[in-house]
Structure formats: structure tokens, C-alpha cells
N, C-alpha and C positions, 0 to 999 in steps of 0.2 A: 398415438399410442406406441407405434413401432419405434419412434425416436426415444420415447421414455424407456423402452426395453433396452435399446442400444446403450443409453447412458447408464442403465442399471449394470450392464456388462462392463462398461468403462469404469464405473465406480468400483466394481469388484476388482478390476485390474489395477486401479489406483491403490487399493488396500494391498494387493500383492506386490506392486512395485515398491511400496514402502518396506516390505519384508525382504524381498530379494534384492538387496543392494549390490552395486557393482564393486569390482575389486579395487577400482581407483578411488580409494577413500581419502587420499591426502587433500582433497578439496574440502573435506569436512571442517577442518579447523580454520581454513580460510573463510568459509562461510560463517562460522561462528564468530570469528574475529571481526568480520564486517558488521554483523549484527551488534556485537559488543561496542564497537566504535561508533556506529551511527544510530543505535537505538531503534532498529527496525520494529521490534516487538512483532505484532501481528501483520505488519504492513509489507513484508518481504514480497517484492513483485514476482509474478509468475511469468516465465519466458514463453511457454507453450500454451496456446489457447485450448488445446485438447486436454492438457493436464488441468487447466482452470475449470473446464467443464466437468471433468471427472471429480475434481475436488468439490465443486459446488453441488453436484448431484449427490455425492456422498453425504455432504453436510445437510442439505435440505431434506434428505430422506432418512436421516438418522442412522446411516449404515455403520458409521464408526469403524470398529475393528471386526465386524461380523464377516463371516464367510458365506458364500452362496454357491449353489450348484450351477456351475457354468454350463453344463450339458443341458439342463432344463431350460435355462434362459436362452441358450443358443437356438434350441429347437422349438421355441415358443411360436405358435401359429401367427402371432402378431408381428413376427420378425421377417422382413424382406431379405432375400438372399444377398442382394447388393449391399444392404446394411451390415449384414454379418461379415461379408468379405471386407468391407471398409474398415471395420473394427479390427479384424484379425490381421489386416495388412501391417499393423504396427505392434501387434502383441505376439509374444512367444507362447509356447505351450505352457510355460510356467506362469504366464500372466505378466511377464516383464515387458516394459515398453521398449521397442526397438529404437534406440536413440539415433542410430545412424540413418534409418529410414525417415525418421521425423525431421532430422536436421536437413536431409536432402530435400525434403518437401517444403520446409520453411525457408531455406536460404533464398530462393528466388522471390519469395513474398516480401522479405526484408530488404533485399537488394533492389531498390526502386529508383533512387534519385542520386546519382545516375545509375542505370542498370549496367554495371561494369564488372560483374563477377567479384566484387569486393563489398564488404559491409562497413560502412564508415561509422564513426561514433554517432553522428547525427541520425543516420538511418537506424541504428540500434535503439537510440533514445526514442525516436518516433515510433518504432515498433512496440517498445515496452509501454510508452504512454498510451497507445491504442488499447493494449491489453488492460491497463489500469483503468481507463475510461469505461470499458466494457464491464470490468469488475465492479466499479462504483455504481454504474447504472443498474446492474443486476441487484446489488445489495439494496439500493434505493427502491427499486420496483418491489422487492420482497417486503420491505418495510411499509411501503405505500399501501400495498394490498392488506397488510395487517392492521394499519391504523385508519384507513379510509372506511369507516363503518357505514356511511350512508351511500358509498359508491359513486360520489359525484366527481371523482378524479382530483380532488383537492383535500388538504388536511387543515382542519380548524384546530385552535388551541385546545378546545375541550376534547377533541379526538386524540390529540397527541399526549395531553396530560389530564386524563379524566379524573385523577385523584384530587385535583384542586377545585374547591368550591368557589362561588362568586365572592364569598366572604374572604377566602384566602387571597383572591386576587385584589380585593379592596385593601387588605393589609399590606400588600405589595412588599413582602419580605424579600430583601436582597441578599441574604446569606446564601451560600452555596447550597443548591437544592430546594430552596424555597420558591413559592409561586412567582414572586416578582423576578427572581433570578432566571427562571425558566422562561417567563413571559418576555423578558428582555432579549434573550436569544431568539425566540420565536419571531418577535418584531423586527429584529435585525435581518433575519432571513426573508421576511415578507417585503421584498423589494418594491412591489407596487402598492403596498399599504392598503390592501383590500380586506385584510383580516383572515385570509386563508393562504395556504402554501400550495403552489403548483409543483409539478414534479421537480423542476430545477431548483426551485426555492427550498423544497424539502431536502433535496440532495445537499444544498448548502448548509442546512441546519444539521443534518446527520454527519457531514464531512466538512466542517468549517475550514480545516487546514487546506483543503483543496478548492475553496471558494474564490471567486474573483470579487466578492461583495466587500467594499471598503468598510462598511459598518461592522461586518463580521470580523474583519482584520483588526479593527480598533478594539473590539471587544476581547478578542483573543489576547492581544498584547496587554490590555488593561488587566485581564485575569492573571496573565503571567507576571506582570509587574507587582501585583499584590503579594505574590509569593516571594519576590525578591526584595521588596521594599521594607527593609527591616525597621526603619524609623517611622514608617507609615505617613510619609509626607507627600505621597502620590508621585514621587519621582525617584530616580536612581542616582545616587552619588557614585563616585569612582569605586569606592570599596564594595558597594552593593553590586555594581556592574561587574567588577573583576572577580568577585567570589561566586557569582552565579551565571550571568549570561555569557561571559567571555569564554569559559572553558568549552561550552557547547559550540560556540561560533568557531573557535580555534580548531576543534576536532573535524568539523565539516570542511573548513577551508583547507586544512592540511590534506584531507582526502581528495578534495576537488583538484588540488594542484599537484597531486602526486608526491606529497611529503614536503613541498616547498615551505619555507618559513612564512607563517602568518603574521599579520601586523601585531605588534605588542598590544597589551591591554590599554596602555596609555595612548598609543597611536590611534586605536580604533574608537576609544572614548572621545578623543578630540575631534575625530572625523564626524562622529554622530552628533556631537554637541553643537548644533547649528547656531544657537543664540549665545554660545560661549558663557553660559551662567554656571558651568561646572555641575550641571544636573541634566539628566536625560528624561524627557517627557515621553508619553506614549507615541506621539507623532514622530519623535526623533528615533524611536526604535523600529520604525517600519522597515528599514533596510535589513533588519535582522530577522524579520518574520519567518522566512523559510528555513532559518537556522534554529530558531527557538521553538517553532511549531511546524516542523516538516510534515507534509501530508503524503499521501500515496503517490501523487504526481511528482512531488519533489524527490521521493525516494527512487523513482524510475531513473532519474538522471544519475544519482549516485550508484545505482545498481548497474546501469549501462557502463559507467566508468570502471566499476569493479570487474565486470565480465570482460571488458576490453583489455584491461591490464593483465588479467589472468590468461587469456587466450591468444593474445597478440604476440606471438613468439618473436617475431623480428622487429617488433616495436616501430612499425611504420604507420601506426594510427588507424589501421583498418584490418578487417578479418577476411581471410580466405576460407573457403569451404573446408579445406584440409585442416586449417588451424582449429576451426570449430569442431570438426570430427575428432581431432586429437585431444580435445578438452571437452568432450561431450558431457561429462559428469558435472562440470561447472555450470552449465546452463540448466541442469536438472537437480541441482543441490537442494532446491526448495522442496522437491518431492522426496528425495532420498533421506533428508536429514531433519525435516520438520518433526518435532516431538521426540527425537531420539534421546534416550537417557544416556548421559555422558558425564565424565568427570567435570566437564566445563559447562554443565547445564545451567548453573547459576549465572555464568557469564553470558549464556545464550539469551537469558531473559533480562539482562541489564538494559536499562534505558536512562537517558540523561535526566 
């Protein structure tokens, strides 16, 4: 119970943090530009697990933009003195998160392999991936608790989609949103084919872009191909590829390589066309999956590259503590600028 009260205080601070923005706001447009180029949408990774907890608690408890009496929460009889002190270690009187203290505490946790007082690109990616996995697991657990009506720790199709009757399933309609369409997704996620989904299988269903299930990958690519296949022959010709898939691929590659020239559409098509029939099948599109359907784990790599490029002042490919402190706003831009009304708000919501 005490922990819940602590997070209530943190959630209040999270709301205040979003109001009391720092003066270093030139990171705002960088962040918006990143979202515009890479189509993050709601998948922008969170750098600090404390912020992720604040965000999650606020979301799960419907706090939104409400304000709370900090004094009443702080002096709750359910609150341990040590917990109050831990919370206030990172918060100012105005409820702002002390970014310097947070980065001082996080730096040694990220600097692990090797522990050399520098944070490499791989260490940053590993850290962000860890946070993304926790985020995915928390979301899945919340959904699992919601759908698991009989409390057996697994999800049946009837629990997941109770709106469909046995007659609907017999019709096996495969149009988007029909019973057969949903059942195919469910069956793809059911790796052991026992008719129910475990936690990890359910996570694959909810977050297919982050799954390692090959059947789910094929399904994602087949669905994507349907939207690009203008002549409905089940394959992509060069024009269909160049007018649809290539632009997304090119944007990600240019970001990955720091603006280096990406292969031309002709070059990439020829590389993918393994049987040289001048058409691309679903199997041949597999190398493009994380470009056409990036998930939260894919975004961590792009976000790590973005953070590194913004904070690595001497361009040596690693971050010092001083560099991170000098660019603290970059690592917390997801807190300061999520949901901000701005002239570029439409750009902020752009997706490929």
C-alpha cells in the first residue's frame, strides 16, 4: 500500500514535470523531427524507468491532468519516511524532476560492459531495450488480467474476442475485423497449438511487431502487402514496391547510417528479388520487416542512435557523464513534450 502512495506522489510529480518545462527547449523540434521521420507514434521509448513508472501509474489510475494535495499524500500514515525521502531526492519543491541527480544515479547502471566511465552505443541500446521489455511486459500483464476471466493464467479465443459466436467462426470471414481474421492472428500467436495463449504468446498477439514468431511475421507482411498490392496479384512489382515500401525503408536506412545514401529503389528491389522473376513475394520481403513494421524494440535502436547523435559532442561514439548532463533535456524530451500543442503538432503525429 505504501508503494502505491509513493507512486501516487510520483504521478502527481509527473503531471507537474510536464507543466514546468526547462528553458532548454531547442530539443523540442529535434524530438518532433525524429517522430516525423521515423513514425514513432505512441512508441517513443522512455529513457528513465522512474519516469516510466510515473507515467504508468498516472495512466492506470486515470490521473490525467488532475492535481493532488501533495501535503496530504506526503503525510499519509501508509507512507514510510524512507519512501518519502527517496521520492523527494529527485523532486524539487515545484514538483520538477531533478535531471542532474537522476542522470548521476543512472549513468553507472548503464555503463556496464565495460565499466569504463563511458556509455557506448551498445550500452545505451541495451539499456533502452531493457526499459522497452519492461514496458511491454507491464502492458501485457494489464491486458492479461483484463481478459483472463476464468483466472487460469491463459487466454482463450472466446475470452479475447467474446463478441464472436460459434456461427461467426464457422463462417470464417477473413476481411479485416471479421471472426476468421481475428482467429488467424490468435492461431499464429498460439505457438504450441493448444488453443490458449500463455503470457508470452499473448504478448506476441498484442505486440506482433516485437515478436520472434515467424508465423506472425509472415502474417504482418502479408497484411502489409495487401495494402501495397494495387493489382491484387499477391506480389509486388517494382512500381508497387517503389511507391510504397521503398520510401519507408529509405527513411530508416538514412537515419541508421547518419544520412548516408541508401540503395536506390532499383538496387534494393533486385537484392530482394531472390528468384529474379521481377516480383516480390511475402517471403522475399522478410528483410524489410523491421522497416515496414517497426515495433517498440526496433524503435529503441533508432532512439539510441538519436540520443547518441544529439549528446555526443566530440563525436567519438560514446557518452561521458558531462555530455549527458549538458544535454539532459534530450533524454527527458518524452516527458517534457508528449502531448504539447505546437505549430508542428500535425507533424508530431505523422506516421509512414
